[in-house]
KEVEX-664305 format. One record per residue (C-alpha): x, y, z; residue in one letter; chain. Coordinates in nm, 2 decimals. Example, Ala and Ser with C-alpha at 12.3 -4.5 7.8 and 13.67 -1.06 7.14 Angstrom:
! residues 2
{{1.23 -0.45 0.78} "a" "A"} {{1.37 -0.11 0.71} "s" "A"} 
! end
This chain:
! residues 91
{{0.00 0.00 0.00} "s" "A"} {{0.12 0.35 -0.07} "p" "A"} {{0.00 0.45 0.28} "y" "A"} {{0.13 0.39 0.63} "v" "A"} {{-0.10 0.44 0.93} "l" "A"} {{0.07 0.56 1.25} "v" "A"} {{-0.11 0.55 1.58} "d" "A"} {{0.02 0.82 1.82} "v" "A"} {{-0.19 0.74 2.12} "r" "A"} {{-0.08 0.59 2.45} "t" "A"} {{-0.03 0.21 2.48} "r" "A"} {{-0.33 0.18 2.70} "t" "A"} {{-0.55 0.36 2.43} "e" "A"} {{-0.41 0.14 2.15} "v" "A"} {{-0.47 -0.18 2.35} "e" "A"} {{-0.83 -0.08 2.42} "r" "A"} {{-0.90 -0.03 2.05} "e" "A"} {{-0.70 0.02 1.74} "h" "A"} {{-0.72 -0.03 1.36} "s" "A"} {{-0.57 -0.35 1.23} "p" "A"} {{-0.42 -0.13 0.95} "l" "A"} {{-0.17 0.05 1.18} "i" "A"} {{0.19 -0.01 1.08} "k" "A"} {{0.36 0.18 1.37} "h" "A"} {{0.26 0.27 1.72} "h" "A"} {{0.46 0.57 1.83} "i" "A"} {{0.32 0.79 2.11} "p" "A"} {{0.30 1.15 2.00} "v" "A"} {{0.56 1.26 2.26} "d" "A"} {{0.81 1.01 2.12} "e" "A"} {{0.77 1.12 1.75} "i" "A"} {{1.06 1.37 1.76} "p" "A"} {{1.30 1.09 1.87} "h" "A"} {{1.15 0.80 1.67} "r" "A"} {{1.03 0.95 1.34} "y" "A"} {{1.31 0.77 1.15} "s" "A"} {{1.12 0.45 1.21} "e" "A"} {{0.86 0.58 0.96} "i" "A"} {{1.01 0.55 0.62} "k" "A"} {{0.93 0.84 0.41} "q" "A"} {{0.87 0.63 0.09} "t" "A"} {{0.49 0.64 0.12} "t" "A"} {{0.21 0.86 0.23} "h" "A"} {{0.20 0.89 0.62} "i" "A"} {{-0.14 0.90 0.79} "i" "A"} {{-0.14 0.98 1.17} "f" "A"} {{-0.43 0.89 1.39} "v" "A"} {{-0.51 0.95 1.76} "c" "A"} {{-0.83 0.95 1.96} "q" "A"} {{-0.98 1.28 1.85} "g" "A"} {{-0.74 1.43 1.60} "g" "A"} {{-0.54 1.67 1.81} "g" "A"} {{-0.23 1.46 1.88} "r" "A"} {{-0.21 1.33 1.53} "s" "A"} {{-0.23 1.68 1.40} "a" "A"} {{0.07 1.77 1.62} "a" "A"} {{0.26 1.46 1.48} "a" "A"} {{0.17 1.56 1.13} "a" "A"} {{0.28 1.92 1.19} "e" "A"} {{0.62 1.80 1.33} "f" "A"} {{0.68 1.58 1.03} "m" "A"} {{0.60 1.85 0.79} "t" "A"} {{0.83 2.09 0.98} "s" "A"} {{1.13 1.86 0.93} "i" "A"} {{1.06 1.84 0.55} "g" "A"} {{0.84 1.53 0.52} "a" "A"} {{0.57 1.53 0.25} "s" "A"} {{0.25 1.35 0.19} "h" "A"} {{0.15 1.37 0.56} "i" "A"} {{-0.22 1.33 0.66} "y" "A"} {{-0.42 1.35 0.98} "n" "A"} {{-0.73 1.14 1.05} "v" "A"} {{-0.98 1.41 1.14} "s" "A"} {{-1.19 1.30 1.44} "g" "A"} {{-0.94 1.02 1.51} "g" "A"} {{-1.04 0.67 1.64} "m" "A"} {{-1.36 0.83 1.79} "s" "A"} {{-1.50 0.87 1.44} "q" "A"} {{-1.31 0.58 1.27} "w" "A"} {{-1.55 0.38 1.06} "e" "A"} {{-1.31 0.11 0.95} "g" "A"} {{-1.23 -0.22 1.12} "p" "A"} {{-1.12 -0.21 1.49} "k" "A"} {{-0.96 -0.47 1.72} "e" "A"} {{-0.84 -0.48 2.08} "s" "A"} {{-0.53 -0.61 2.25} "g" "A"} {{-0.16 -0.53 2.21} "p" "A"} {{-0.04 -0.39 1.89} "f" "A"} {{0.20 -0.63 1.72} "v" "A"} {{0.40 -0.48 1.44} "k" "A"} {{0.33 -0.69 1.14} "g" "A"} 
! end
């Protein structure tokens, strides 16, 4: 897929409910130190619970020169796609 979904919520939030489509779980406060884990070879989509933290992550990535950055407006609160619970295991 040309898209990578990154969940920037806390571990507890992700374990409660997340999209099976996420490729990375990096809490928003760790993005400045771990952004290199997200390869800028695709379009990057950030998601959080309501849209604020993912907007901050998207803004940070844009500020360091990344492109094709998107934010899920409304976050997981308004997510209409599939959801699952339990620990995130990087596939």
